[in-house]
VEXDOVEX-853070 format. One line per field, with one value per residue (C-alpha): chain; residue number from 1; x, y, z. Coordinates in nm, 4 decimals. Layout:
<nodes>
cadena	A|...;
num	NUM|...;
px	X|...;
py	Y|...;
pz	Z|...;
</nodes>
This chain:
<nodes>
cadena	A|A|A|A|A|A|A|A|A|A|A|A|A|A|A|A|A|A|A|A|A|A|A|A|A|A|A|A|A|A|A|A|A|A|A|A|A|A|A|A|A|A|A|A|A|A|A|A|A|A|A|A|A|A|A|A|A|A|A|A|A|A|A|A|A|A|A|A|A|A|A|A|A|A|A|A|A|A|A|A|A|A|A|A|A|A|A|A|A|A|A|A|A|A|A|A|A|A|A|A|A|A|A|A|A|A|A|A|A|A|A|A|A|A|A|A|A|A|A|A|A|A|A|A|A|A|A|A|A|A|A|A|A|A|A|A|A|A|A|A|A|A|A|A|A|A|A|A|A|A|A|A|A|A|A|A|A|A|A|A|A|A|A|A|A|A|A|A|A|A|A|A|A|A|A|A|A|A|A|A|A|A|A|A|A|A|A|A|A|A|A|A|A|A|A|A|A|A|A|A|A|A|A|A|A|A|A|A|A|A|A|A|A|A|A|A|A|A|A|A|A|A|A|A|A|A|A|A|A|A|A|A|A|A|A|A|A|A|A|A|A|A|A|A|A|A|A|A|A|A|A|A|A|A|A|A|A|A|A|A|A|A|A|A|A|A|A|A|A|A|A|A|A|A|A|A|A|A|A|A|A|A|A|A|A|A|A|A|A|A|A|A|A|A|A|A|A|A|A|A|A|A|A|A|A|A|A|A|A|A|A|A|A|A|A|A|A|A|A|A|A|A|A|A|A|A|A|A|A|A|A|A|A|A|A|A|A|A|A|A|A|A|A|A|A|A|A|A|A|A|A|A|A|A|A|A|A|A|A|A|A|A|A|A|A|A|A|A|A|A|A|A|A|A|A|A|A|A|A|A|A|A|A|A|A|A|A|A|A|A|A|A|A|A|A|A|A|A|A|A|A|A|A|A|A|A|A|A|A|A|A|A|A|A|A|A|A|A|A|A|A|A|A|A|A|A|A|A|A|A|A|A|A|A|A|A|A|A|A|A|A|A|A|A|A|A|A|A|A|A|A|A|A|A|A|A|A|A|A|A|A|A|A|A|A|A|A|A|A|A|A|A|A|A|A|A|A|A|A|A|A|A|A|A|A|A|A|A;
num	1|2|3|4|5|6|7|8|9|10|11|12|13|14|15|16|17|18|19|20|21|22|23|24|25|26|27|28|29|30|31|32|33|34|35|36|37|38|39|40|41|42|43|44|45|46|47|48|49|50|51|52|53|54|55|56|57|58|59|60|61|62|63|64|65|66|67|68|69|70|71|72|73|74|75|76|77|78|79|80|81|82|83|84|85|86|87|88|89|90|91|92|93|94|95|96|97|98|99|100|101|102|103|104|105|106|107|108|109|110|111|112|113|114|115|116|117|118|119|120|121|122|123|124|125|126|127|128|129|130|131|132|133|134|135|136|137|138|139|140|141|142|143|144|145|146|147|148|149|150|151|152|153|154|155|156|157|158|159|160|161|162|163|164|165|166|167|168|169|170|171|172|173|174|175|176|177|178|179|180|181|182|183|184|185|186|187|188|189|190|191|192|193|194|195|196|197|198|199|200|201|202|203|204|205|206|207|208|209|210|211|212|213|214|215|216|217|218|219|220|221|222|223|224|225|226|227|228|229|230|231|232|233|234|235|236|237|238|239|240|241|242|243|244|245|246|247|248|249|250|251|252|253|254|255|256|257|258|259|260|261|262|263|264|265|266|267|268|269|270|271|272|273|274|275|276|277|278|279|280|281|282|283|284|285|286|287|288|289|290|291|292|293|294|295|296|297|298|299|300|301|302|303|304|305|306|307|308|309|310|311|312|313|314|315|316|317|318|319|320|321|322|323|324|325|326|327|328|329|330|331|332|333|334|335|336|337|338|339|340|341|342|343|344|345|346|347|348|349|350|351|352|353|354|355|356|357|358|359|360|361|362|363|364|365|366|367|368|369|370|371|372|373|374|375|376|377|378|379|380|381|382|383|384|385|386|387|388|389|390|391|392|393|394|395|396|397|398|399|400|401|402|403|404|405|406|407|408|409|410|411|412|413|414|415|416|417|418|419|420|421|422|423|424|425|426|427|428|429|430|431|432|433|434|435|436|437|438|439|440|441|442|443|444|445|446|447|448|449|450|451|452|453|454|455|456|457|458|459|460|461|462|463|464|465|466|467|468|469|470|471|472|473|474|475|476|477|478|479|480|481|482|483|484|485|486|487|488;
px	-3.0660|-3.4286|-3.7258|-3.9381|-3.6148|-3.6262|-3.9909|-3.9409|-3.6776|-3.8900|-4.1957|-3.9734|-3.8366|-4.1497|-4.2631|-3.9305|-3.9573|-4.3071|-4.1526|-3.9143|-4.2017|-4.3293|-4.0231|-3.9874|-4.3466|-4.2412|-3.9359|-3.6728|-3.3897|-3.3022|-3.0148|-2.8342|-2.4209|-2.2437|-2.2901|-2.1597|-2.0271|-1.8151|-1.6883|-1.6410|-1.8649|-1.5484|-1.4654|-1.8039|-1.8078|-1.4623|-1.6511|-1.7173|-2.0930|-2.3061|-2.0530|-2.2622|-2.1405|-2.2709|-2.2690|-2.3365|-2.3842|-2.5299|-2.8754|-2.7949|-3.1130|-3.3826|-3.6604|-3.9169|-4.0688|-4.3077|-4.2438|-3.8484|-3.6755|-3.3395|-3.1328|-2.8038|-2.5528|-2.2849|-1.9792|-1.6385|-1.4900|-1.7327|-2.1203|-2.3305|-2.6310|-2.8652|-3.1867|-3.4633|-3.6954|-4.0316|-3.9994|-3.6359|-3.6556|-3.8383|-4.1957|-4.1614|-3.7808|-3.9397|-4.2195|-3.9745|-3.7657|-4.0394|-4.2154|-3.9920|-3.6566|-3.5304|-3.2681|-3.0079|-3.0652|-2.7652|-2.8235|-2.6821|-2.7220|-2.6937|-2.7284|-2.5287|-2.3529|-2.4899|-2.5495|-2.8389|-3.0020|-2.8274|-2.4787|-2.5056|-2.2855|-2.5446|-2.6079|-2.9436|-3.0798|-3.2099|-3.2165|-3.1876|-3.0566|-3.1365|-2.8463|-2.9435|-3.2232|-3.1512|-3.4239|-3.3058|-3.2882|-2.9589|-2.9537|-3.1382|-2.9302|-2.8669|-2.8046|-2.6405|-2.4572|-2.4529|-2.3900|-1.9850|-2.0821|-2.3344|-2.0550|-1.7997|-2.0366|-2.2362|-1.8904|-2.0140|-2.3012|-2.0121|-1.8512|-2.1571|-2.2689|-1.8918|-1.6964|-1.4156|-1.3796|-1.2955|-0.9383|-0.8320|-0.8036|-0.6331|-0.3904|-0.3499|-0.2484|-0.0083|0.1714|0.2369|0.3251|0.5484|0.7273|0.7405|0.8968|1.1493|1.2938|1.3323|1.4812|1.7542|1.7951|1.6086|1.4697|1.1014|1.0035|0.6877|0.7269|0.4950|0.1661|0.0969|0.4085|0.4731|0.6171|0.5189|0.8076|0.9295|0.7497|0.5909|0.2450|-0.0318|-0.0667|-0.4479|-0.4342|-0.5882|-0.5834|-0.4276|-0.6678|-0.4316|-0.1220|-0.3671|-0.1578|-0.2474|-0.0613|-0.0340|-0.0997|0.2197|0.2703|0.5612|0.6413|0.8242|1.1215|1.2628|1.2179|1.3660|1.6900|1.6630|1.6847|2.0664|2.2041|2.1177|2.2975|2.0673|2.1770|1.8436|1.5273|1.1658|0.8286|0.4620|0.1672|-0.1033|-0.0165|-0.2603|-0.2419|-0.4959|-0.4503|-0.6514|-0.8560|-0.7621|-0.7154|-0.3963|-0.4388|-0.5993|-0.5844|-0.5092|-0.3201|-0.0342|0.3259|0.6478|0.9413|1.3066|1.6161|1.9859|2.3048|2.6274|2.4332|2.3750|2.0975|2.2809|2.2946|1.9066|1.8350|1.9599|1.7418|1.3829|1.4875|1.4730|1.1982|0.9521|1.0228|0.9504|0.6448|0.4815|0.5970|0.4789|0.1228|0.0556|0.2252|0.4035|0.6153|0.4464|0.1382|-0.1238|-0.1456|-0.3971|-0.2904|0.0274|0.0800|0.3285|0.5428|0.7670|0.9134|1.1931|1.3525|1.6824|1.5478|1.5753|1.7320|1.5481|1.7435|1.5282|1.6780|1.6982|1.3495|1.2006|1.3801|1.3388|0.9434|0.9282|1.2542|1.2803|1.6627|1.5288|1.9706|1.9338|1.5979|1.3606|0.9597|0.8533|0.9725|0.8252|0.4827|0.4830|0.5337|0.2806|0.0236|0.1460|0.0823|-0.2483|-0.1089|-0.2882|-0.0861|-0.1083|0.0133|0.2641|0.4211|0.7844|1.0508|1.0903|0.6812|0.6871|0.9639|0.7804|0.4235|0.6748|0.8042|0.4731|0.3436|0.6763|0.6184|0.2906|0.4167|0.6688|0.6249|0.8871|0.9795|1.2852|1.4360|1.3962|1.7690|1.9524|1.6968|1.7777|1.8319|1.4855|1.2564|1.4466|1.4698|1.5938|1.8363|2.2240|2.3890|2.5742|2.9637|3.0515|2.7558|2.5900|2.2482|2.1817|2.0842|2.1232|1.7384|1.5802|1.2253|1.0685|0.8760|0.5422|0.2880|0.3608|0.3561|0.5724|0.5882|0.8242|1.0686|1.4304|1.7640|2.1062|1.9348|2.1196|2.3393|2.5044|2.3516|2.3941|2.3054|1.9323|1.9320|1.9309|1.6577|1.4446|1.5009|1.4214|1.0943|1.0090|0.9914|0.7714|0.5292|0.5259|0.4216|0.1617|0.2497|0.1010|0.2504|0.6158|0.8276|0.8308|1.1733|1.1985|1.5133|1.4962|1.6185|1.8830|2.0410|2.0246|2.2189|2.4522|2.5308|2.5871|2.3728|2.5895|2.5510|2.2403|1.9479|1.5974|1.3227|0.9160|0.6558|0.2639|-0.0133|-0.0263|0.2204|-0.0814|-0.3542|-0.1316|-0.0504|-0.4056|-0.4503|-0.7824|-0.8471|-0.7013|-1.0080|-1.1527|-0.8752|-0.9613|-1.2042|-1.3740|-1.2755|-1.3477|-1.6948|-1.9481|-2.1420|-2.4824|-2.6910|-3.0625;
py	-0.8071|-0.7483|-0.5493|-0.9189|-1.0829|-0.8172|-0.8889|-1.2270|-1.2180|-0.9457|-1.1485|-1.4711|-1.2341|-1.1564|-1.5083|-1.5679|-1.2686|-1.4366|-1.8094|-1.5951|-1.4557|-1.8006|-1.9399|-1.7243|-1.7673|-2.1173|-2.0311|-2.1249|-1.8785|-1.8129|-1.6767|-1.8507|-1.7960|-2.1069|-2.4621|-2.7664|-2.9160|-3.2511|-3.2745|-3.1141|-3.2517|-3.4274|-3.5466|-3.7297|-3.8812|-4.0827|-4.1586|-4.5216|-4.6605|-4.5881|-4.3078|-4.0181|-3.6528|-3.3245|-3.1189|-2.7703|-2.5891|-2.3976|-2.5809|-2.5971|-2.7963|-2.9288|-3.1825|-3.4118|-3.8092|-3.9063|-3.9947|-3.8509|-3.5409|-3.5190|-3.2186|-3.1087|-2.9675|-2.7497|-2.6267|-2.4963|-2.8608|-2.9712|-3.1012|-3.4030|-3.5186|-3.4736|-3.7553|-3.7027|-4.0214|-3.9154|-4.2346|-4.1724|-3.7838|-3.6137|-3.4893|-3.1309|-3.1143|-3.2803|-3.0210|-2.7633|-2.8982|-2.8944|-2.5873|-2.3537|-2.4459|-2.3038|-2.3732|-2.0995|-2.1932|-2.2724|-2.5866|-2.8301|-3.1640|-3.4809|-3.8096|-4.1178|-4.1781|-4.4090|-4.4941|-4.4956|-4.7639|-4.5594|-4.5471|-4.2059|-4.1337|-3.9561|-3.8381|-4.0030|-3.6712|-3.7365|-3.3934|-3.0434|-2.7020|-2.3926|-2.1856|-1.9165|-1.8275|-1.6868|-1.4128|-1.3960|-1.7102|-1.8149|-1.7457|-2.0142|-2.2828|-2.3536|-2.0048|-1.8612|-1.5340|-1.4480|-1.0689|-1.0157|-0.7196|-0.8635|-1.1838|-0.9624|-0.7272|-1.0142|-1.2328|-1.3976|-1.5237|-1.6937|-1.8469|-2.0352|-2.1145|-2.1992|-2.4095|-2.4137|-2.0044|-2.0645|-2.2773|-1.9614|-1.8024|-2.0771|-2.0869|-1.6815|-1.7354|-2.0194|-1.8105|-1.5064|-1.7939|-2.0061|-1.6125|-1.4999|-1.8873|-1.8605|-1.4808|-1.6041|-1.9409|-1.6939|-1.5186|-1.1891|-1.0178|-0.9093|-0.5675|-0.2642|0.0948|0.3821|0.3240|0.6824|0.9361|1.3403|1.1862|0.8767|0.7093|0.3811|0.4214|0.5863|0.6136|0.8706|0.8407|0.8242|1.1682|1.2227|1.4425|1.4207|1.5621|1.5711|1.7337|1.8712|1.7629|1.6567|1.2716|1.0014|0.5965|0.4442|0.3297|0.0928|-0.1580|0.1302|0.0875|0.4373|0.3171|0.0005|0.1480|0.3583|0.0583|-0.0491|0.3125|0.1941|-0.0947|-0.3902|-0.6203|-0.8272|-0.6880|-0.7700|-0.6629|-0.7748|-0.5355|-0.3528|-0.0668|0.1870|0.3072|0.5818|0.4770|0.2731|-0.0499|-0.3694|-0.7237|-0.6598|-0.3326|-0.2579|0.0134|-0.1131|-0.4984|-0.7081|-0.6669|-0.8195|-0.5835|-0.7660|-0.5495|-0.7315|-0.4994|-0.5916|-0.7511|-0.6725|-0.7096|-1.0150|-1.1595|-1.0252|-1.2346|-1.5851|-1.5120|-1.4418|-1.6832|-1.9699|-1.7894|-1.8271|-2.1534|-2.2498|-2.0566|-2.2534|-2.5792|-2.5139|-2.3599|-2.5295|-2.8431|-2.7522|-2.5145|-2.5695|-2.3079|-2.1965|-1.8134|-1.6576|-1.6740|-1.8716|-2.2618|-2.4303|-2.1943|-2.3686|-2.1596|-2.4426|-2.4549|-2.1167|-1.8103|-1.5748|-1.2613|-0.9858|-0.6295|-0.3531|-0.1135|-0.3978|-0.5712|-0.2057|-0.1886|-0.5351|-0.4170|-0.1272|0.0264|0.2972|0.2966|0.4454|0.5982|0.7873|0.8932|1.2212|1.2486|1.3614|1.0370|0.8609|1.0170|0.9458|0.5204|0.5548|0.7097|0.4642|0.2157|0.3429|0.3573|0.6384|0.8511|1.2189|1.5431|1.6039|1.3064|1.3575|1.1429|0.8306|0.7403|0.8046|0.5008|0.2971|0.3192|0.1833|-0.0744|-0.1783|-0.2535|-0.4905|-0.7035|-0.8612|-1.0815|-1.2105|-1.5697|-1.6172|-1.6705|-1.4775|-1.1291|-0.7997|-0.6120|-0.3115|-0.0197|0.3396|0.5690|0.7852|0.4494|0.4040|0.6687|0.4818|0.1894|0.2202|0.2952|0.0470|0.1301|0.0972|0.2269|0.5058|0.5546|0.2187|0.0729|-0.2319|-0.2941|-0.6244|-0.7338|-1.0429|-1.1262|-1.3410|-1.4198|-1.0960|-0.9008|-0.7751|-0.9928|-0.8499|-0.5241|-0.4812|-0.3368|-0.2257|0.0977|0.3647|0.4779|0.7850|1.0945|1.3517|1.1161|1.0564|1.4315|1.4917|1.2728|1.3506|1.7226|1.5447|1.3956|1.6946|1.8446|1.6149|1.6607|1.9724|1.9294|1.7478|1.3627|1.3119|0.9733|1.0977|1.0761|1.3454|1.4862|1.3036|1.5251|1.3219|1.0110|1.2200|1.2959|0.9313|0.8640|1.0923|0.8882|0.5987|0.3185|-0.0269|-0.1607|-0.2698|-0.5289|-0.4328|-0.6585|-0.6238|-0.8290|-0.7834|-1.0479|-0.9981|-1.2714|-1.5023|-1.3973|-1.4512|-1.8393|-1.9038|-1.8106|-1.5265|-1.1508|-1.0412|-0.9255|-1.2790|-1.3276|-1.0662|-1.1504|-0.8047|-0.5829|-0.2186|-0.1147|0.1940|0.2243|0.0455|0.3548|0.3285;
pz	-1.4525|-1.6193|-1.4710|-1.4487|-1.2606|-1.0536|-1.0102|-0.9344|-0.6889|-0.5077|-0.4986|-0.3703|-0.0532|0.0216|0.0464|0.2363|0.4788|0.5727|0.6193|0.8927|1.0457|1.0862|1.2144|1.4694|1.5784|1.6553|1.8481|1.5848|1.5530|1.1914|1.2879|1.5328|1.6344|1.6353|1.5029|1.5929|1.3154|1.3191|0.9866|0.6469|0.3740|0.2084|0.5139|0.5768|0.2130|0.3293|0.6720|0.6841|0.6406|0.9356|1.0848|1.2973|1.1552|1.2039|0.8744|0.7568|0.4027|0.2069|0.0742|-0.3580|-0.4584|-0.3086|-0.4040|-0.2939|-0.3666|-0.1656|0.1659|0.1157|0.0706|-0.1298|-0.1033|-0.2070|0.0484|0.0073|0.1701|0.1093|0.0484|-0.2102|-0.1919|-0.0915|-0.1135|0.2303|0.2673|0.4965|0.5436|0.7081|0.9384|1.0079|1.1025|1.3740|1.2938|1.3359|1.1679|0.8723|0.8334|0.9076|0.6064|0.3727|0.4402|0.5677|0.4436|0.1097|-0.1543|-0.0771|0.3542|0.5464|0.7629|1.0242|0.9511|1.2092|1.0423|0.9158|0.6552|0.3916|0.0107|-0.1777|-0.4339|-0.6701|-0.5476|-0.3589|-0.0952|0.1466|0.4810|0.6199|0.8539|1.1666|1.2758|1.1151|1.2191|1.0334|1.1043|0.8253|0.6309|0.2706|0.2087|-0.1929|-0.4039|-0.5742|-0.9542|-1.2117|-1.1814|-1.5483|-1.6546|-1.3529|-1.4125|-1.7609|-1.6881|-1.6841|-1.4679|-1.2447|-1.2365|-1.1015|-0.9188|-0.6736|-0.7343|-0.3984|-0.6159|-0.9138|-0.5793|-0.4916|-0.7925|-0.9891|-0.7373|-0.9514|-0.9662|-0.6211|-0.7652|-0.9115|-0.5933|-0.3753|-0.6843|-0.6700|-0.2708|-0.3400|-0.5936|-0.3418|-0.0880|-0.3156|-0.4116|-0.0584|-0.0081|-0.2509|-0.1993|0.1884|0.1287|-0.1290|0.2217|0.1346|0.4097|0.4203|0.4279|0.4642|0.3077|0.2653|0.1084|0.1280|-0.0036|0.0061|-0.3582|-0.5639|-0.7229|-0.9076|-1.2007|-1.4931|-1.3776|-1.2837|-0.9407|-0.6650|-0.5039|-0.1295|0.1417|0.5153|0.7305|1.0347|0.8427|0.5896|0.2973|-0.0019|-0.0512|-0.3086|-0.3035|-0.3911|-0.7550|-0.7385|-0.4584|-0.2202|-0.4695|-0.3824|-0.0017|-0.0526|-0.2093|0.1065|0.3042|0.0516|0.1766|0.5374|0.5082|0.4298|0.1423|0.0281|0.0552|-0.0580|-0.0468|-0.1554|-0.1232|-0.3265|-0.5237|-0.7516|-1.0653|-1.1637|-1.5341|-1.7893|-1.7813|-1.9924|-2.0042|-1.8113|-1.6330|-1.2760|-1.0980|-0.7597|-0.7448|-0.5720|-0.6740|-0.5769|-0.5894|-0.4234|-0.4436|-0.3834|-0.3008|-0.4660|-0.7638|-1.1372|-1.3789|-1.4985|-1.1814|-1.1655|-1.4584|-1.3524|-1.0637|-1.1979|-1.4190|-1.1295|-0.9514|-1.2307|-1.2941|-0.9201|-0.9350|-1.1730|-1.1257|-0.7260|-0.8355|-1.1873|-1.1288|-1.5016|-1.7177|-2.0693|-2.0962|-2.3175|-2.2973|-2.5225|-2.8967|-2.7944|-2.7704|-2.6256|-2.4020|-2.2396|-1.9058|-1.9040|-2.1981|-2.2332|-2.1938|-2.4714|-2.5437|-2.7309|-2.8061|-2.7667|-3.0162|-3.3000|-3.2254|-3.3325|-3.6635|-3.7638|-3.7115|-3.8104|-3.9656|-3.7429|-3.5864|-3.2437|-3.1393|-3.4902|-3.5498|-3.3889|-3.2583|-3.6336|-3.7847|-3.4414|-3.5222|-3.8709|-3.8143|-3.5185|-3.7386|-4.0273|-3.7701|-3.6909|-3.2764|-3.1005|-2.9393|-2.6739|-2.8565|-2.5555|-2.5751|-2.5442|-2.7201|-2.4281|-2.4413|-2.8335|-2.8283|-2.5631|-2.7708|-3.0747|-2.8539|-2.7169|-3.1433|-3.1565|-2.8654|-2.9187|-3.1360|-2.9262|-2.7238|-2.5031|-2.2131|-2.2265|-2.1478|-2.3171|-2.2961|-2.4117|-2.3077|-2.4111|-2.1027|-2.2528|-2.1263|-1.7972|-1.5702|-1.2732|-1.4871|-1.4731|-1.8239|-2.0302|-1.9802|-2.3744|-2.4768|-2.2326|-2.4396|-2.3354|-2.0010|-1.7842|-1.7642|-1.8028|-1.8854|-1.8988|-2.2100|-2.2120|-2.4375|-2.5932|-2.3329|-2.0499|-1.6846|-1.4778|-1.5060|-1.3346|-1.4201|-1.1927|-1.0112|-1.1106|-0.7604|-0.9399|-0.7531|-1.0134|-1.2712|-1.1105|-1.0630|-1.4072|-1.4990|-1.2427|-1.4332|-1.6951|-1.6238|-1.4297|-1.7986|-1.9426|-1.6700|-1.7011|-2.0491|-1.9676|-1.8930|-1.5848|-1.6259|-1.5485|-1.2228|-1.0177|-0.8405|-0.5202|-0.3537|-0.0454|-0.2086|-0.4274|-0.0736|0.0166|-0.2624|-0.2215|0.0969|-0.1122|-0.2100|-0.3152|-0.6787|-0.6480|-0.9138|-0.8560|-0.9765|-0.9988|-1.0741|-1.0313|-1.0243|-1.4491|-1.4456|-1.2550|-1.5020|-1.7903|-1.6426|-1.5850|-1.9048|-1.8016|-1.7848|-1.5245|-1.3926|-1.3229|-1.0720|-0.8619|-0.6057|-0.6243|-0.9626|-0.9110|-1.0051|-1.0593|-0.8105|-0.9081|-0.9204|-0.9989;
</nodes>
């Protein structure tokens, strides 16, 4: 926003403050506590000719033509024209609306539904009540909020000026409700697990750290949707659980990544990853139809992605070998580093073998349209997944691949406490070497496994899936994305 526009806004605010004083001098309360609305604007449009209505909303436009004032009112349901005729409304109401009421003010209008000579369904105003005096104007109509940072920082203005943006968030609400409904229909029990943890677990990610004053200990904001807690519930005898909630990862920002976001995870006792893949494919198809009414999507550069077709299987080891010439089961860290450098892919000096392999995979996945499942991932990148019995270097893990990215992650959960303890120890060595995303050793969880956890399939999907189906950057699909403080 330019200095000139700031000056203009400040001038406008001063004018409106003066009007506020004048309204109060007329014993008009510019901020009453309630209204007497009888109809939304959409309901008023559907009302019969001459029907009496009382509507409320924000003034989006205002123009005078002789003894007529035309204005457009907007509420959550839509937009509608109101008309003030000088000889059809109280004289004081007309003068106040003409002189003291501005675009952006919120008003109540009592009147009758009618159609103008130009055929526009409108309300002929009989009485106007000010509900809220706006001290700042709306963005200029034809240019709106052009600066992306201002648009995100002042999302409320973006939503006022672009009602279509609201539809994204109505769909997003439906997205999560459809997932919840599906899981409940499939017999899963919704649970809540701790957000604050002494040991963050369930994912490779850098956690946020906070401090608990009463206990005088540092805690972590969870990095998974209660993975290790839900597995404890499997030990306890629950057989189908899921959780939808917020989780937090202190990592980079991109078109696909947020630091705090919503995720769903389920855990299913006596099921393996093959059963998990069958359920997940069914879930995605159900959600797509419920929310978007279709199964075919264009996402980024990928066109006609059909969720309704038979989902493919992608072999992790084979795809990397095919695209890079590297057999990750028969290679060294040095060989992978050379290949990453050759492909101009950045990596950290402290990255261990597993992290380097993961970087190589992320390069390879970008051309895969999907839909399909990535399978046969090695143990080094899957510390919580059960090994494939006839090939113990690989795991029973599956990831949904869609438009060159991963849209969900699951596996046959590791329930061998000795194997789990050994993998935690390997992860701990990675942390000591400087890998802040490596998992911590959760001894309490290992002890729970020693009491016996049945064979279990677990899976998680985040709101990234929604943003991909919307074909928008994930920050556009968040009502109030995290921003740096606006410091002058």
